[in-house]
PyMOL Python script that loads the backbone (N, CA, C, O; Angstrom):
from pymol import cmd

cmd.read_pdbstr("""\
ATOM      1  N   MET A   1      14.559 120.314 107.103  1.00  0.00           N
ATOM      2  CA  MET A   1      14.112 119.172 107.876  1.00  0.00           C
ATOM      3  C   MET A   1      15.334 118.366 108.310  1.00  0.00           C
ATOM      4  O   MET A   1      16.110 117.951 107.449  1.00  0.00           O
ATOM      5  N   PRO A   2      15.536 118.129 109.589  1.00  0.00           N
ATOM      6  CA  PRO A   2      16.697 117.378 110.068  1.00  0.00           C
ATOM      7  C   PRO A   2      16.614 115.910 109.649  1.00  0.00           C
ATOM      8  O   PRO A   2      15.529 115.339 109.535  1.00  0.00           O
ATOM      9  N   HIS A   3      17.768 115.327 109.428  1.00  0.00           N
ATOM     10  CA  HIS A   3      17.800 113.915 109.062  1.00  0.00           C
ATOM     11  C   HIS A   3      17.921 113.059 110.321  1.00  0.00           C
ATOM     12  O   HIS A   3      18.269 113.555 111.393  1.00  0.00           O
ATOM     13  N   ASP A   4      17.630 111.769 110.173  1.00  0.00           N
ATOM     14  CA  ASP A   4      17.701 110.820 111.281  1.00  0.00           C
ATOM     15  C   ASP A   4      19.150 110.410 111.489  1.00  0.00           C
ATOM     16  O   ASP A   4      19.663 109.560 110.762  1.00  0.00           O
ATOM     17  N   VAL A   5      19.820 111.008 112.480  1.00  0.00           N
ATOM     18  CA  VAL A   5      21.233 110.732 112.712  1.00  0.00           C
ATOM     19  C   VAL A   5      21.473 109.285 113.143  1.00  0.00           C
ATOM     20  O   VAL A   5      22.606 108.808 113.076  1.00  0.00           O
ATOM     21  N   GLY A   6      20.438 108.585 113.579  1.00  0.00           N
ATOM     22  CA  GLY A   6      20.585 107.188 113.942  1.00  0.00           C
ATOM     23  C   GLY A   6      20.872 106.298 112.748  1.00  0.00           C
ATOM     24  O   GLY A   6      21.281 105.149 112.917  1.00  0.00           O
ATOM     25  N   GLN A   7      20.668 106.801 111.561  1.00  0.00           N
ATOM     26  CA  GLN A   7      20.919 106.049 110.336  1.00  0.00           C
ATOM     27  C   GLN A   7      22.232 106.459 109.666  1.00  0.00           C
ATOM     28  O   GLN A   7      22.495 106.055 108.533  1.00  0.00           O
ATOM     29  N   ASP A   8      23.045 107.243 110.340  1.00  0.00           N
ATOM     30  CA  ASP A   8      24.286 107.732 109.752  1.00  0.00           C
ATOM     31  C   ASP A   8      25.433 106.733 109.895  1.00  0.00           C
ATOM     32  O   ASP A   8      25.532 106.006 110.883  1.00  0.00           O
ATOM     33  N   GLN A   9      26.278 106.721 108.897  1.00  0.00           N
ATOM     34  CA  GLN A   9      27.506 105.934 108.886  1.00  0.00           C
ATOM     35  C   GLN A   9      28.657 106.905 108.645  1.00  0.00           C
ATOM     36  O   GLN A   9      28.491 107.931 107.985  1.00  0.00           O
ATOM     37  N   LEU A  10      29.804 106.576 109.178  1.00  0.00           N
ATOM     38  CA  LEU A  10      31.018 107.338 108.923  1.00  0.00           C
ATOM     39  C   LEU A  10      31.955 106.436 108.134  1.00  0.00           C
ATOM     40  O   LEU A  10      32.281 105.335 108.577  1.00  0.00           O
ATOM     41  N   ALA A  11      32.385 106.895 106.977  1.00  0.00           N
ATOM     42  CA  ALA A  11      33.320 106.130 106.149  1.00  0.00           C
ATOM     43  C   ALA A  11      34.622 106.893 106.023  1.00  0.00           C
ATOM     44  O   ALA A  11      34.628 108.106 105.814  1.00  0.00           O
ATOM     45  N   LEU A  12      35.722 106.175 106.152  1.00  0.00           N
ATOM     46  CA  LEU A  12      37.045 106.707 105.865  1.00  0.00           C
ATOM     47  C   LEU A  12      37.493 106.040 104.575  1.00  0.00           C
ATOM     48  O   LEU A  12      37.651 104.820 104.514  1.00  0.00           O
ATOM     49  N   ILE A  13      37.696 106.850 103.550  1.00  0.00           N
ATOM     50  CA  ILE A  13      38.037 106.328 102.232  1.00  0.00           C
ATOM     51  C   ILE A  13      39.479 106.710 101.921  1.00  0.00           C
ATOM     52  O   ILE A  13      39.829 107.890 101.935  1.00  0.00           O
ATOM     53  N   ARG A  14      40.319 105.706 101.640  1.00  0.00           N
ATOM     54  CA  ARG A  14      41.707 105.960 101.261  1.00  0.00           C
ATOM     55  C   ARG A  14      41.754 106.179  99.749  1.00  0.00           C
ATOM     56  O   ARG A  14      41.190 105.405  98.976  1.00  0.00           O
ATOM     57  N   ILE A  15      42.442 107.254  99.345  1.00  0.00           N
ATOM     58  CA  ILE A  15      42.421 107.680  97.945  1.00  0.00           C
ATOM     59  C   ILE A  15      43.835 107.937  97.449  1.00  0.00           C
ATOM     60  O   ILE A  15      44.625 108.608  98.113  1.00  0.00           O
ATOM     61  N   GLU A  16      44.148 107.397  96.275  1.00  0.00           N
ATOM     62  CA  GLU A  16      45.425 107.676  95.613  1.00  0.00           C
ATOM     63  C   GLU A  16      45.211 108.703  94.509  1.00  0.00           C
ATOM     64  O   GLU A  16      44.147 108.766  93.893  1.00  0.00           O
ATOM     65  N   GLY A  17      46.241 109.502  94.276  1.00  0.00           N
ATOM     66  CA  GLY A  17      46.205 110.440  93.156  1.00  0.00           C
ATOM     67  C   GLY A  17      46.000 111.885  93.554  1.00  0.00           C
ATOM     68  O   GLY A  17      46.030 112.768  92.697  1.00  0.00           O
ATOM     69  N   MET A  18      45.793 112.150  94.837  1.00  0.00           N
ATOM     70  CA  MET A  18      45.649 113.538  95.283  1.00  0.00           C
ATOM     71  C   MET A  18      47.036 114.135  95.482  1.00  0.00           C
ATOM     72  O   MET A  18      47.901 113.527  96.113  1.00  0.00           O
ATOM     73  N   HIS A  19      47.238 115.335  94.935  1.00  0.00           N
ATOM     74  CA  HIS A  19      48.544 115.978  95.037  1.00  0.00           C
ATOM     75  C   HIS A  19      48.498 117.384  95.619  1.00  0.00           C
ATOM     76  O   HIS A  19      49.536 117.951  95.961  1.00  0.00           O
ATOM     77  N   CYS A  20      47.285 117.955  95.734  1.00  0.00           N
ATOM     78  CA  CYS A  20      47.200 119.350  96.178  1.00  0.00           C
ATOM     79  C   CYS A  20      45.793 119.641  96.713  1.00  0.00           C
ATOM     80  O   CYS A  20      44.925 118.770  96.744  1.00  0.00           O
ATOM     81  N   HIS A  21      45.603 120.887  97.130  1.00  0.00           N
ATOM     82  CA  HIS A  21      44.304 121.298  97.664  1.00  0.00           C
ATOM     83  C   HIS A  21      43.222 121.297  96.585  1.00  0.00           C
ATOM     84  O   HIS A  21      42.047 121.107  96.900  1.00  0.00           O
ATOM     85  N   ARG A  22      43.587 121.501  95.342  1.00  0.00           N
ATOM     86  CA  ARG A  22      42.593 121.416  94.268  1.00  0.00           C
ATOM     87  C   ARG A  22      42.030 120.005  94.165  1.00  0.00           C
ATOM     88  O   ARG A  22      40.838 119.819  93.920  1.00  0.00           O
ATOM     89  N   CYS A  23      42.890 119.019  94.352  1.00  0.00           N
ATOM     90  CA  CYS A  23      42.436 117.619  94.355  1.00  0.00           C
ATOM     91  C   CYS A  23      41.423 117.408  95.476  1.00  0.00           C
ATOM     92  O   CYS A  23      40.366 116.812  95.264  1.00  0.00           O
ATOM     93  N   GLU A  24      41.751 117.898  96.665  1.00  0.00           N
ATOM     94  CA  GLU A  24      40.838 117.816  97.812  1.00  0.00           C
ATOM     95  C   GLU A  24      39.482 118.409  97.452  1.00  0.00           C
ATOM     96  O   GLU A  24      38.439 117.791  97.661  1.00  0.00           O
ATOM     97  N   GLN A  25      39.520 119.615  96.910  1.00  0.00           N
ATOM     98  CA  GLN A  25      38.286 120.330  96.594  1.00  0.00           C
ATOM     99  C   GLN A  25      37.465 119.606  95.536  1.00  0.00           C
ATOM    100  O   GLN A  25      36.238 119.557  95.625  1.00  0.00           O
ATOM    101  N   SER A  26      38.128 119.050  94.549  1.00  0.00           N
ATOM    102  CA  SER A  26      37.431 118.330  93.489  1.00  0.00           C
ATOM    103  C   SER A  26      36.683 117.122  94.048  1.00  0.00           C
ATOM    104  O   SER A  26      35.516 116.899  93.725  1.00  0.00           O
ATOM    105  N   ILE A  27      37.360 116.354  94.883  1.00  0.00           N
ATOM    106  CA  ILE A  27      36.734 115.169  95.483  1.00  0.00           C
ATOM    107  C   ILE A  27      35.634 115.586  96.450  1.00  0.00           C
ATOM    108  O   ILE A  27      34.554 114.996  96.452  1.00  0.00           O
ATOM    109  N   GLN A  28      35.898 116.591  97.265  1.00  0.00           N
ATOM    110  CA  GLN A  28      34.905 117.039  98.237  1.00  0.00           C
ATOM    111  C   GLN A  28      33.631 117.501  97.543  1.00  0.00           C
ATOM    112  O   GLN A  28      32.534 117.111  97.941  1.00  0.00           O
ATOM    113  N   LYS A  29      33.764 118.322  96.517  1.00  0.00           N
ATOM    114  CA  LYS A  29      32.574 118.820  95.805  1.00  0.00           C
ATOM    115  C   LYS A  29      31.803 117.674  95.156  1.00  0.00           C
ATOM    116  O   LYS A  29      30.572 117.676  95.153  1.00  0.00           O
ATOM    117  N   SER A  30      32.519 116.700  94.609  1.00  0.00           N
ATOM    118  CA  SER A  30      31.855 115.556  93.981  1.00  0.00           C
ATOM    119  C   SER A  30      31.070 114.743  95.010  1.00  0.00           C
ATOM    120  O   SER A  30      29.926 114.363  94.760  1.00  0.00           O
ATOM    121  N   LEU A  31      31.680 114.477  96.165  1.00  0.00           N
ATOM    122  CA  LEU A  31      31.010 113.685  97.201  1.00  0.00           C
ATOM    123  C   LEU A  31      29.844 114.440  97.829  1.00  0.00           C
ATOM    124  O   LEU A  31      28.834 113.829  98.181  1.00  0.00           O
ATOM    125  N   GLU A  32      29.966 115.748  97.973  1.00  0.00           N
ATOM    126  CA  GLU A  32      28.889 116.532  98.587  1.00  0.00           C
ATOM    127  C   GLU A  32      27.622 116.540  97.736  1.00  0.00           C
ATOM    128  O   GLU A  32      26.538 116.806  98.255  1.00  0.00           O
ATOM    129  N   LYS A  33      27.736 116.259  96.459  1.00  0.00           N
ATOM    130  CA  LYS A  33      26.579 116.250  95.558  1.00  0.00           C
ATOM    131  C   LYS A  33      25.770 114.963  95.657  1.00  0.00           C
ATOM    132  O   LYS A  33      24.655 114.894  95.140  1.00  0.00           O
ATOM    133  N   VAL A  34      26.313 113.952  96.308  1.00  0.00           N
ATOM    134  CA  VAL A  34      25.637 112.656  96.405  1.00  0.00           C
ATOM    135  C   VAL A  34      24.471 112.765  97.399  1.00  0.00           C
ATOM    136  O   VAL A  34      24.671 113.140  98.554  1.00  0.00           O
ATOM    137  N   PRO A  35      23.251 112.436  96.942  1.00  0.00           N
ATOM    138  CA  PRO A  35      22.116 112.461  97.869  1.00  0.00           C
ATOM    139  C   PRO A  35      22.362 111.493  99.035  1.00  0.00           C
ATOM    140  O   PRO A  35      22.755 110.344  98.832  1.00  0.00           O
ATOM    141  N   GLY A  36      22.124 111.975 100.243  1.00  0.00           N
ATOM    142  CA  GLY A  36      22.342 111.158 101.431  1.00  0.00           C
ATOM    143  C   GLY A  36      23.663 111.421 102.125  1.00  0.00           C
ATOM    144  O   GLY A  36      23.878 110.957 103.244  1.00  0.00           O
ATOM    145  N   VAL A  37      24.561 112.169 101.468  1.00  0.00           N
ATOM    146  CA  VAL A  37      25.833 112.548 102.092  1.00  0.00           C
ATOM    147  C   VAL A  37      25.591 113.827 102.883  1.00  0.00           C
ATOM    148  O   VAL A  37      25.057 114.804 102.358  1.00  0.00           O
ATOM    149  N   HIS A  38      25.994 113.809 104.167  1.00  0.00           N
ATOM    150  CA  HIS A  38      25.752 114.956 105.036  1.00  0.00           C
ATOM    151  C   HIS A  38      26.991 115.821 105.233  1.00  0.00           C
ATOM    152  O   HIS A  38      26.891 117.047 105.269  1.00  0.00           O
ATOM    153  N   GLU A  39      28.151 115.195 105.360  1.00  0.00           N
ATOM    154  CA  GLU A  39      29.391 115.948 105.588  1.00  0.00           C
ATOM    155  C   GLU A  39      30.547 115.229 104.911  1.00  0.00           C
ATOM    156  O   GLU A  39      30.589 114.001 104.844  1.00  0.00           O
ATOM    157  N   VAL A  40      31.486 116.029 104.410  1.00  0.00           N
ATOM    158  CA  VAL A  40      32.679 115.478 103.759  1.00  0.00           C
ATOM    159  C   VAL A  40      33.887 116.298 104.161  1.00  0.00           C
ATOM    160  O   VAL A  40      33.840 117.528 104.153  1.00  0.00           O
ATOM    161  N   GLU A  41      34.963 115.626 104.508  1.00  0.00           N
ATOM    162  CA  GLU A  41      36.262 116.261 104.712  1.00  0.00           C
ATOM    163  C   GLU A  41      37.287 115.435 103.952  1.00  0.00           C
ATOM    164  O   GLU A  41      37.343 114.214 104.101  1.00  0.00           O
ATOM    165  N   VAL A  42      38.099 116.105 103.134  1.00  0.00           N
ATOM    166  CA  VAL A  42      39.117 115.428 102.341  1.00  0.00           C
ATOM    167  C   VAL A  42      40.468 116.035 102.686  1.00  0.00           C
ATOM    168  O   VAL A  42      40.584 117.253 102.819  1.00  0.00           O
ATOM    169  N   ASP A  43      41.492 115.196 102.833  1.00  0.00           N
ATOM    170  CA  ASP A  43      42.837 115.669 103.158  1.00  0.00           C
ATOM    171  C   ASP A  43      43.852 114.982 102.249  1.00  0.00           C
ATOM    172  O   ASP A  43      44.065 113.774 102.352  1.00  0.00           O
ATOM    173  N   PHE A  44      44.478 115.753 101.356  1.00  0.00           N
ATOM    174  CA  PHE A  44      45.427 115.143 100.431  1.00  0.00           C
ATOM    175  C   PHE A  44      46.687 114.683 101.141  1.00  0.00           C
ATOM    176  O   PHE A  44      47.333 113.743 100.678  1.00  0.00           O
ATOM    177  N   ASN A  45      47.061 115.314 102.256  1.00  0.00           N
ATOM    178  CA  ASN A  45      48.256 114.883 103.000  1.00  0.00           C
ATOM    179  C   ASN A  45      48.126 113.459 103.517  1.00  0.00           C
ATOM    180  O   ASN A  45      49.074 112.677 103.451  1.00  0.00           O
ATOM    181  N   SER A  46      46.953 113.129 104.030  1.00  0.00           N
ATOM    182  CA  SER A  46      46.729 111.778 104.551  1.00  0.00           C
ATOM    183  C   SER A  46      46.194 110.841 103.477  1.00  0.00           C
ATOM    184  O   SER A  46      46.196 109.622 103.652  1.00  0.00           O
ATOM    185  N   GLY A  47      45.734 111.413 102.364  1.00  0.00           N
ATOM    186  CA  GLY A  47      45.166 110.597 101.295  1.00  0.00           C
ATOM    187  C   GLY A  47      43.841 109.969 101.682  1.00  0.00           C
ATOM    188  O   GLY A  47      43.536 108.843 101.291  1.00  0.00           O
ATOM    189  N   GLN A  48      43.044 110.719 102.467  1.00  0.00           N
ATOM    190  CA  GLN A  48      41.775 110.182 102.951  1.00  0.00           C
ATOM    191  C   GLN A  48      40.631 111.167 102.812  1.00  0.00           C
ATOM    192  O   GLN A  48      40.821 112.383 102.789  1.00  0.00           O
ATOM    193  N   ALA A  49      39.445 110.604 102.720  1.00  0.00           N
ATOM    194  CA  ALA A  49      38.215 111.379 102.807  1.00  0.00           C
ATOM    195  C   ALA A  49      37.387 110.790 103.941  1.00  0.00           C
ATOM    196  O   ALA A  49      37.276 109.570 104.062  1.00  0.00           O
ATOM    197  N   SER A  50      36.811 111.643 104.764  1.00  0.00           N
ATOM    198  CA  SER A  50      35.870 111.236 105.807  1.00  0.00           C
ATOM    199  C   SER A  50      34.490 111.648 105.322  1.00  0.00           C
ATOM    200  O   SER A  50      34.266 112.814 104.998  1.00  0.00           O
ATOM    201  N   VAL A  51      33.576 110.707 105.272  1.00  0.00           N
ATOM    202  CA  VAL A  51      32.246 110.985 104.737  1.00  0.00           C
ATOM    203  C   VAL A  51      31.195 110.508 105.735  1.00  0.00           C
ATOM    204  O   VAL A  51      31.180 109.341 106.126  1.00  0.00           O
ATOM    205  N   LEU A  52      30.327 111.415 106.137  1.00  0.00           N
ATOM    206  CA  LEU A  52      29.188 111.093 106.994  1.00  0.00           C
ATOM    207  C   LEU A  52      27.967 111.014 106.083  1.00  0.00           C
ATOM    208  O   LEU A  52      27.624 111.984 105.407  1.00  0.00           O
ATOM    209  N   PHE A  53      27.309 109.844 106.070  1.00  0.00           N
ATOM    210  CA  PHE A  53      26.216 109.657 105.126  1.00  0.00           C
ATOM    211  C   PHE A  53      25.110 108.800 105.720  1.00  0.00           C
ATOM    212  O   PHE A  53      25.321 108.079 106.696  1.00  0.00           O
ATOM    213  N   HIS A  54      23.936 108.888 105.122  1.00  0.00           N
ATOM    214  CA  HIS A  54      22.781 108.100 105.536  1.00  0.00           C
ATOM    215  C   HIS A  54      22.919 106.711 104.913  1.00  0.00           C
ATOM    216  O   HIS A  54      22.941 106.574 103.690  1.00  0.00           O
ATOM    217  N   LYS A  55      23.012 105.689 105.754  1.00  0.00           N
ATOM    218  CA  LYS A  55      23.313 104.343 105.256  1.00  0.00           C
ATOM    219  C   LYS A  55      22.194 103.742 104.414  1.00  0.00           C
ATOM    220  O   LYS A  55      22.428 102.765 103.703  1.00  0.00           O
ATOM    221  N   GLY A  56      21.013 104.285 104.471  1.00  0.00           N
ATOM    222  CA  GLY A  56      19.920 103.788 103.634  1.00  0.00           C
ATOM    223  C   GLY A  56      19.834 104.481 102.295  1.00  0.00           C
ATOM    224  O   GLY A  56      19.094 104.044 101.414  1.00  0.00           O
ATOM    225  N   ALA A  57      20.586 105.562 102.130  1.00  0.00           N
ATOM    226  CA  ALA A  57      20.485 106.364 100.911  1.00  0.00           C
ATOM    227  C   ALA A  57      21.661 106.197  99.961  1.00  0.00           C
ATOM    228  O   ALA A  57      21.534 106.474  98.768  1.00  0.00           O
ATOM    229  N   VAL A  58      22.797 105.750 100.469  1.00  0.00           N
ATOM    230  CA  VAL A  58      23.994 105.644  99.636  1.00  0.00           C
ATOM    231  C   VAL A  58      24.863 104.504 100.156  1.00  0.00           C
ATOM    232  O   VAL A  58      24.835 104.185 101.345  1.00  0.00           O
ATOM    233  N   THR A  59      25.629 103.897  99.263  1.00  0.00           N
ATOM    234  CA  THR A  59      26.506 102.792  99.654  1.00  0.00           C
ATOM    235  C   THR A  59      27.967 103.213  99.497  1.00  0.00           C
ATOM    236  O   THR A  59      28.274 104.213  98.848  1.00  0.00           O
ATOM    237  N   LEU A  60      28.854 102.435 100.099  1.00  0.00           N
ATOM    238  CA  LEU A  60      30.284 102.696  99.922  1.00  0.00           C
ATOM    239  C   LEU A  60      30.684 102.547  98.466  1.00  0.00           C
ATOM    240  O   LEU A  60      31.547 103.279  97.981  1.00  0.00           O
ATOM    241  N   GLY A  61      30.068 101.611  97.769  1.00  0.00           N
ATOM    242  CA  GLY A  61      30.352 101.429  96.349  1.00  0.00           C
ATOM    243  C   GLY A  61      30.020 102.677  95.540  1.00  0.00           C
ATOM    244  O   GLY A  61      30.763 103.053  94.634  1.00  0.00           O
ATOM    245  N   GLN A  62      28.900 103.315  95.870  1.00  0.00           N
ATOM    246  CA  GLN A  62      28.520 104.552  95.174  1.00  0.00           C
ATOM    247  C   GLN A  62      29.522 105.663  95.475  1.00  0.00           C
ATOM    248  O   GLN A  62      29.891 106.423  94.580  1.00  0.00           O
ATOM    249  N   LEU A  63      29.961 105.762  96.725  1.00  0.00           N
ATOM    250  CA  LEU A  63      30.948 106.780  97.078  1.00  0.00           C
ATOM    251  C   LEU A  63      32.260 106.527  96.334  1.00  0.00           C
ATOM    252  O   LEU A  63      32.884 107.464  95.836  1.00  0.00           O
ATOM    253  N   ALA A  64      32.676 105.265  96.260  1.00  0.00           N
ATOM    254  CA  ALA A  64      33.903 104.915  95.540  1.00  0.00           C
ATOM    255  C   ALA A  64      33.776 105.260  94.060  1.00  0.00           C
ATOM    256  O   ALA A  64      34.729 105.747  93.451  1.00  0.00           O
ATOM    257  N   ASP A  65      32.599 105.009  93.476  1.00  0.00           N
ATOM    258  CA  ASP A  65      32.374 105.344  92.070  1.00  0.00           C
ATOM    259  C   ASP A  65      32.495 106.845  91.820  1.00  0.00           C
ATOM    260  O   ASP A  65      33.034 107.265  90.796  1.00  0.00           O
ATOM    261  N   VAL A  66      31.997 107.645  92.748  1.00  0.00           N
ATOM    262  CA  VAL A  66      32.079 109.101  92.614  1.00  0.00           C
ATOM    263  C   VAL A  66      33.538 109.548  92.625  1.00  0.00           C
ATOM    264  O   VAL A  66      33.939 110.389  91.821  1.00  0.00           O
ATOM    265  N   VAL A  67      34.331 108.983  93.537  1.00  0.00           N
ATOM    266  CA  VAL A  67      35.755 109.325  93.613  1.00  0.00           C
ATOM    267  C   VAL A  67      36.455 108.910  92.316  1.00  0.00           C
ATOM    268  O   VAL A  67      37.263 109.669  91.779  1.00  0.00           O
ATOM    269  N   SER A  68      36.154 107.725  91.816  1.00  0.00           N
ATOM    270  CA  SER A  68      36.760 107.245  90.569  1.00  0.00           C
ATOM    271  C   SER A  68      36.369 108.132  89.385  1.00  0.00           C
ATOM    272  O   SER A  68      37.209 108.455  88.545  1.00  0.00           O
ATOM    273  N   THR A  69      35.114 108.517  89.321  1.00  0.00           N
ATOM    274  CA  THR A  69      34.643 109.386  88.248  1.00  0.00           C
ATOM    275  C   THR A  69      35.347 110.740  88.293  1.00  0.00           C
ATOM    276  O   THR A  69      35.551 111.370  87.255  1.00  0.00           O
ATOM    277  N   ALA A  70      35.716 111.184  89.484  1.00  0.00           N
ATOM    278  CA  ALA A  70      36.439 112.456  89.630  1.00  0.00           C
ATOM    279  C   ALA A  70      37.902 112.328  89.197  1.00  0.00           C
ATOM    280  O   ALA A  70      38.609 113.331  89.099  1.00  0.00           O
ATOM    281  N   GLY A  71      38.361 111.087  88.935  1.00  0.00           N
ATOM    282  CA  GLY A  71      39.708 110.877  88.423  1.00  0.00           C
ATOM    283  C   GLY A  71      40.724 110.366  89.439  1.00  0.00           C
ATOM    284  O   GLY A  71      41.931 110.465  89.218  1.00  0.00           O
ATOM    285  N   TYR A  72      40.237 109.819  90.550  1.00  0.00           N
ATOM    286  CA  TYR A  72      41.128 109.336  91.603  1.00  0.00           C
ATOM    287  C   TYR A  72      40.846 107.861  91.866  1.00  0.00           C
ATOM    288  O   TYR A  72      39.834 107.323  91.416  1.00  0.00           O
ATOM    289  N   ARG A  73      41.743 107.218  92.591  1.00  0.00           N
ATOM    290  CA  ARG A  73      41.630 105.773  92.830  1.00  0.00           C
ATOM    291  C   ARG A  73      41.393 105.493  94.311  1.00  0.00           C
ATOM    292  O   ARG A  73      42.167 105.918  95.170  1.00  0.00           O
ATOM    293  N   VAL A  74      40.322 104.780  94.590  1.00  0.00           N
ATOM    294  CA  VAL A  74      40.030 104.350  95.960  1.00  0.00           C
ATOM    295  C   VAL A  74      40.852 103.095  96.243  1.00  0.00           C
ATOM    296  O   VAL A  74      40.773 102.109  95.510  1.00  0.00           O
ATOM    297  N   THR A  75      41.645 103.147  97.318  1.00  0.00           N
ATOM    298  CA  THR A  75      42.500 102.013  97.652  1.00  0.00           C
ATOM    299  C   THR A  75      41.997 101.234  98.864  1.00  0.00           C
ATOM    300  O   THR A  75      42.562 100.196  99.208  1.00  0.00           O
ATOM    301  N   GLY A  76      40.956 101.714  99.503  1.00  0.00           N
ATOM    302  CA  GLY A  76      40.387 101.013 100.643  1.00  0.00           C
ATOM    303  C   GLY A  76      39.474 101.921 101.430  1.00  0.00           C
ATOM    304  O   GLY A  76      39.420 103.128 101.198  1.00  0.00           O
ATOM    305  N   PHE A  77      38.763 101.328 102.356  1.00  0.00           N
ATOM    306  CA  PHE A  77      37.876 102.115 103.198  1.00  0.00           C
ATOM    307  C   PHE A  77      37.532 101.341 104.457  1.00  0.00           C
ATOM    308  O   PHE A  77      37.710 100.126 104.538  1.00  0.00           O
ATOM    309  N   SER A  78      37.040 102.074 105.423  1.00  0.00           N
ATOM    310  CA  SER A  78      36.469 101.474 106.622  1.00  0.00           C
ATOM    311  C   SER A  78      35.230 102.279 106.958  1.00  0.00           C
ATOM    312  O   SER A  78      35.110 103.443 106.574  1.00  0.00           O
ATOM    313  N   GLN A  79      34.314 101.657 107.674  1.00  0.00           N
ATOM    314  CA  GLN A  79      33.099 102.371 108.043  1.00  0.00           C
ATOM    315  C   GLN A  79      32.608 101.892 109.388  1.00  0.00           C
ATOM    316  O   GLN A  79      32.935 100.800 109.853  1.00  0.00           O
ATOM    317  N   ARG A  80      31.819 102.741 109.990  1.00  0.00           N
ATOM    318  CA  ARG A  80      31.179 102.399 111.260  1.00  0.00           C
ATOM    319  C   ARG A  80      29.988 103.312 111.443  1.00  0.00           C
ATOM    320  O   ARG A  80      29.862 104.335 110.770  1.00  0.00           O
ATOM    321  N   ASP A  81      29.112 102.931 112.364  1.00  0.00           N
ATOM    322  CA  ASP A  81      27.979 103.797 112.697  1.00  0.00           C
ATOM    323  C   ASP A  81      28.525 105.058 113.336  1.00  0.00           C
ATOM    324  O   ASP A  81      29.445 104.999 114.152  1.00  0.00           O
ATOM    325  N   ALA A  82      27.966 106.185 112.974  1.00  0.00           N
ATOM    326  CA  ALA A  82      28.367 107.459 113.566  1.00  0.00           C
ATOM    327  C   ALA A  82      27.742 107.574 114.959  1.00  0.00           C
ATOM    328  O   ALA A  82      26.599 107.176 115.186  1.00  0.00           O
ATOM    329  N   GLU A  83      28.514 108.120 115.864  1.00  0.00           N
ATOM    330  CA  GLU A  83      28.008 108.372 117.223  1.00  0.00           C
ATOM    331  C   GLU A  83      27.127 109.616 117.177  1.00  0.00           C
ATOM    332  O   GLU A  83      27.390 110.511 116.374  1.00  0.00           O
ATOM    333  N   PRO A  84      26.092 109.703 118.012  1.00  0.00           N
ATOM    334  CA  PRO A  84      25.261 110.901 118.043  1.00  0.00           C
ATOM    335  C   PRO A  84      26.119 112.149 118.265  1.00  0.00           C
ATOM    336  O   PRO A  84      26.949 112.189 119.173  1.00  0.00           O
ATOM    337  N   GLY A  85      25.910 113.152 117.437  1.00  0.00           N
ATOM    338  CA  GLY A  85      26.668 114.402 117.560  1.00  0.00           C
ATOM    339  C   GLY A  85      28.016 114.375 116.901  1.00  0.00           C
ATOM    340  O   GLY A  85      28.709 115.392 116.885  1.00  0.00           O
ATOM    341  N   GLU A  86      28.416 113.246 116.356  1.00  0.00           N
ATOM    342  CA  GLU A  86      29.738 113.128 115.727  1.00  0.00           C
ATOM    343  C   GLU A  86      29.696 113.752 114.338  1.00  0.00           C
ATOM    344  O   GLU A  86      28.741 113.582 113.581  1.00  0.00           O
ATOM    345  N   HIS A  87      30.744 114.465 114.038  1.00  0.00           N
ATOM    346  CA  HIS A  87      30.895 115.072 112.723  1.00  0.00           C
ATOM    347  C   HIS A  87      32.261 114.725 112.190  1.00  0.00           C
ATOM    348  O   HIS A  87      33.165 114.356 112.940  1.00  0.00           O
ATOM    349  N   CYS A  88      32.400 114.846 110.891  1.00  0.00           N
ATOM    350  CA  CYS A  88      33.702 114.553 110.250  1.00  0.00           C
ATOM    351  C   CYS A  88      34.765 115.465 110.777  1.00  0.00           C
ATOM    352  O   CYS A  88      35.920 115.373 110.361  1.00  0.00           O
TER     353      CYS A  88
END
""", "prot")
cmd.dss("prot")
cmd.show_as("cartoon", "prot")
cmd.util.cbc("prot")
cmd.orient("prot")
């Protein structure tokens, strides 16, 4: 069943502590398990994660908690409504 893309938000989360592709994968897998998260891309070179999520199902605080639980530190974030057809 397709989700309502009109309710999607795009968050860019700045993360400290990533040193390699394993770090990327660990954070990505953790974020992908969050109900309401549709897409995740993590890049250790830039120290960022891009997360497309349903704004009624999950909050930025919950996403930050998931990253922290995975053993990394969130240093900031920005968010905006996702444009129709936009993907991470």
